[in-house]
N, C-alpha and C positions, 0 to 999 in steps of 0.2 A: 560350547560357550565360544563366541568368535575369536579367532586368535589375532594379535597384533601383527604390525609390520615385522616380519621376521621369524614370526612364530612357529610357522610351517618349518622353517629351514632349522629351527632350534630342535624340534621334535625328530625331524629326519637325521640330525647329526646324534642325537642321544640314542635313538634306534641303532645306527650304524656303530656306535660305540659300545653299546651293549651287546650287539652281535660279535662284534670283532674279539670284545674281552671274553667271551663264552667260548669261541674257537681258540684263542690263545690259551687260556687256560687247559683246555682239554689237550694241546699240544704239550705244554709244559706238563701235564700230568702223566702224558705218555712218555715223555723225554725222562722224567725224574723217578717215577715210581714203578716202572715196568721192571721184573726181575732181571738180574743178570747171573748169567751161568759163568760163573769164573771159579778157579781153583783157590783164591785166596785173595783176601780184601786188606785194604789197610786198617788200622787202627783209627777209632773215632778221634776227631780233631778238636778238641775243646779250648785250645790256646788260641787267642786271636792272633793273625797274621803269621802264625805259624807254617800253614800250608803254602800261603804267599812265599815265604822265604823259600820254602822248599822248591816251588815252581821257579823262581828266579836263578836258584841253583842248576837248573836243568838248561839253561842256556836262553837267550834272547828269543829264539823261535818258539820252542815249546812254552815258555814263560808267557809268551803273547797269546797263545793258542788257548792255554789254560785259563788265564786271568780274563782272557777276553770274552771266553766261553761264559764264565761267571758274570760278567758285567752284562753279556747281552742276552741271557735267558730271560730275565724278567723286565728287561728296559722297556720293552713296549707297553708297560702297565703305566709308566710314567706320562703316557699320552692317552692310552684307552680308558684310565680310571675316569680322568677329567672329562673326557668325551663322554662316558656313560654317564657322568653328573650333568652335563648339559647347562652349566652355568657359566655366564659371560663375564657378568659383573661380580667378580669376587677378588678378595686381595690376593697379592702374588704370595705372600709369605704363608696365609692360611690354607692356598691350595696346595702348595709345596709340602706343607707339613702333613696336611691329610693323605696326600698322593705318596709321600715316602713313609709314613706309617702303615698306610694299607700294603705298599710293597713290602715292607719289613715282617709284616704279619703273615703275609701270605708264603713268603720264604722260610719264616720259622715254621709255620704249618706243613711244608714240604719236608723240611729237615726231621721234623717229629715223625711224620708218616714214614720216612725211609728207614726209621729204627727197625720196621717190621718187614721190610722189602728184603728179601736174599740178593746178596751182592751189592747192597748200599749201605753206606756209614753215614753218620753225622758229622759235618765239617762247618765248622763256625766260620770260617773264612769264606764259604758258600753264600751265607746269611750277608755277611758285610758286602760281599762283590755285588750278590743281588739287589741289596739296598742302595748301593752306589749306581748301578747301571739304572735303577730307577728314578734317582734322583737327576742323574747327566740328562736323561731324555726328557723329562719334565722341564728341566731349565733350556733345554736346546730347542723345544719345540711349542710347547703350551705357551708362553708369555707372548710370542709373535703371532701364534694363532688365533690366540683370543683377540689381540690388537686388530687383527685383519678382519676378524669376524664381527667385531664392534664397529668398524667404520664401515663395512658391508650394511649392517642393520642401520647406522644411521643415514646411509645413502637413500636405502629404501623406503625409510621412514619420510626422508625429505621428499622423495618422489611421492609416495603414498599422499603426503600434504599437499604438493604441487597440483597432482591431479583432483583431489577432490576441492580444492580453492577453483580450478578451471572448471570443473562441473557445475559447482555453485554458480559460478558467474554466468556461464552459458544458460542455465536454468533462469536466471533472474533478468536476463538481458532483454529477452521479449515482453516480459511483465513491465519492465521499465520502459520499452520502447512503447508499449501498448499505452501506459500511464501519461508519456510524453506527448501521445498523439491526441488524446482527449482536449486537452486545452488547444490544442492548434486545431482540431477538426470544429471544436464549438466557435473559435474566433472566426473560422472560414464560415460556419453556418450564420454567425451574426453579419459579418459583411455582406456576406450574400443576401440576407434579408433585408439589409439597409439598402444595398444597391437597387434591390427590387422595389423597395418602397418610394425611393427617389425616382426611379424612371416612372412608375406608376403617377407620381403626381405630374410629373413632365407631361406625359401622354394623355392625361384625364383634360377632355376639352372644357373650357370655361364656359360662363353662359352667353349664349347669343344676345346680342344687343339688338334690343326692338326699335323698330324705326318708328319715327314720330308720324303722326297719321298726316298725309299731305292734305292741306286745306282743299275743301272741295270748291265747286263752282259757287260763285258769289250769286246769292238769289236776286232776281230781277224784281223789282218792285214798279209795276206800272205807274205811270205817270198819269194823274188825270188832269187835263187840261182846265186851265183856269178860264173863265170869261173875261175878257178884256173890259 
């Protein structure tokens, strides 16, 4: 099926999004699901914001490192998931809701899988930070990126229409010129015929006037003498 203007660019964008999404998920799985050889682990945190408060108590530098790592881990999903979808004309809120929901489900799956990995524990604050990172990345990149892609698609559509109209005009111009030449050629032929006819009438010799027969010699009648 032929693609419309910008169709090829949308397919390339979606393909790149799927490839990057797959690569990112592999990296996340390696970072979060590989066993840790540690002597002891903290207890599972099922109280929202308890882990964040504990991180803040460690000081600004350590808190920024731990909270930032939780935000950054799944943040690329906020961009890669819409890229993999490949849709440009979509509602802002619908796109945000779908992306955040997908990010939250992926984070929840990771937390559940960590229950069976040595050295890993469930942390509800990780789920919250991961989901917040997905939402922030989506808000920061996706609306502006979609707007730019839509402008590019409209520009390509306008250029395509202009090129098609120029091609159509270039194809119809010779035909129109030929149609315009026909009456001119016909009129020229008619004028040539009339001129030739007039010249022929002028050059045709008229009837040669016949001369009247000149009177011949008067016949002489001999006179007969009469006797006096």
